[in-house]
N, C-alpha and C positions, 0 to 999 in steps of 0.2 A: 504494500500500500504506500502510495507516495505521501510526502509530507503535506502536500496541498489537501489531499483527501483526508488525512488524519486531522488537520486543522479544522476542516469543514465538519467532520464528524464530531470533534470535541465542542465546536461552537454550537452545533445542533443539540448535542447532549446537554450543554449548559443552558441553552434556551429552553429545552424540555423541562429541566429541573426548576428553573426560575418560574416558568409559566405554571407548572404543576403546583408549586408552593403558593404562588400568587392567586391563581384562579381556582385551585382545588382545595386550598386550606385557608388562606387569609381572607379572601372575598366571602366565602360561605360563613366563616366565623364572624366577620363584621356584620353581615346581614342577620345572622342568628342573634348577635348581641343587640342590634337595634330592635329586632322583634321582641326580645325578652325584656329589654329595659324600657323602651318607649311605647311599644305597641303590643303589649302582651295579650290583651283581649282579642285583637285581630289575628295575631300570630297563632292563637289557640283555636281559630276557626269561628270566632264570633258566636260562641256557644251561648244558648239561652237556657238558664236553669230555673226550675220551679221546685221548691222544697228540697234543694240540694241535688236534684236529679236533672241531668241534661235532657231537655225535651226537644231540642232542635238547634238550628243555627239561624241567626237573623239574615244570613246571606243565601240560604237555600229554602226554596218553597217546599211545602208539604201538601199532600192530597187530603184536604178536609172535605168530607162528602156528606156529613149529616146536616140537617137543617139548623142545628144548634150552633153551628160555626159559620163564619164567613168563609167563602170558598175562593181559591186562587184562580189564576189563569189556566186555560187548557195547557196541557203539557204533552209534547210529542214523546217524551221519555217516561210518561206516567210518574214523574217526580222521582225516578230511580237515581239515587245519589251517585251511583257508580257509572252512570251514562249521562252525557250531556250533549244536547244537540236539538236542533229544530227538525221540522218535517222534511226538509230538502225539497219540498214541492214549490214550484213557482206559483205566483198569485193567480194565474189564469188556468192552472191545472184543473181538470175536471174533479179530481178527488179533493183538492183544496177548496174549490168553489162549493162543492157539496157539503163539506165539513163546516164551512163558515155559514152557509145557508141554514143547515140543521141547528147550529149553535144559536143563530139569530132567532129562529122560530122558537126554540126552547127557552131562550132568555125572555123573549116577549111574553110567552105563556106564563112563565114563572113570576116575572116582575112587572108586567104590564107596561113596559117602556122599551124604547130602542136600546139595544146593547151597545156599550162603548167598545171601541176597537180591541181593548185588552181582554174582553170577555169572548171575543170571537176567534182570536188568533193566538197560537202558542208563542211563547217567547223564543228567542234565538237559542237560548241555552236549554230550555225546557225545565229550568229550575228557578225561575224568577219568583222571589218571595213577595213581590208587591203587586197590588192592583191599583187602578186609578180611584181617586175619590168618588167619581161618578158610579163606578162599579160597586164600591163599598156602600154608598148611600142607597143604591137600588136594592141591596140585600137586607137593609135594616128591617123592613116589615116581616120578612120571613124569619130572621134570627130572633127578633123580639117576640114574635108569636110562639116560636118553638121553645123559648125560655120563659115565657110568661112575664116578660118585662114590658114596660111602656116603650113605645117607639122612640119617644123623646130621650129616654135614658141611653138607648143603644145608639141613636143618632149623635148624641153628645160625645159618646165614646169614640165614634168614627172621627168626628171633627178634632178631637184631642190627639188622634193618632195620625193625622195627615202630616207627612214630612214634606217640607218645601223643596225647591230646586237646590241641587248641590251648589254651594258657593253663591247661591242667589240667582244663577242664570243657566246652570247646566241641567238638562233633563226636564222631567215634568214632576209636578207634585204627585205623591204616591202614598200608599198605606201598606205597611208591612202586615201581612195576614196573620202570621204566627203571633206577633206582639199584640195585635188587636184581639185575637182569640184568647190569649192568656189574660188580657185585661178583662175580657168578658167573663172568663171563668172566675176571676177575683170578685166581681160584683154579683155574680149569680149564686154565691154560696149562702 
């Protein structure tokens, strides 16, 4: 092996060791440290606990189906936490048009009002934990009747759980379904 090849091999080996230490040890340790010290709740998955038991994450939707709970968006993954993704159907696909039409008819029959977009279409991840305030407000009479509570009490709870736009201008106002349902459980006892 020539001295030129040996020098190149040693340079490559040094670069390999430096980058391995930098990107394989120091960078992950720094990210872990920031997560542990400054953002521990988020680093732990934004878990939501009730009575010391983890009941979900504020970042992942759940499939609430009974009338006593607010229900989330449709999910192409059926809210399976190990799978994330939308339907992969384009908006004019016959299957997509049929699904949206069926959801619109069911929503109007259940709530007597036109369905907001988030009640008709699945989120891109299939795990969206939020619904629009309009969707939550439309569900108030059903949830209140199922729990034997006045509509005004449940409506006030919805209004208290509306989250504004991120940083005041990003996204849309939204309601976290898990957090709303947990608050509903607290007042229904």
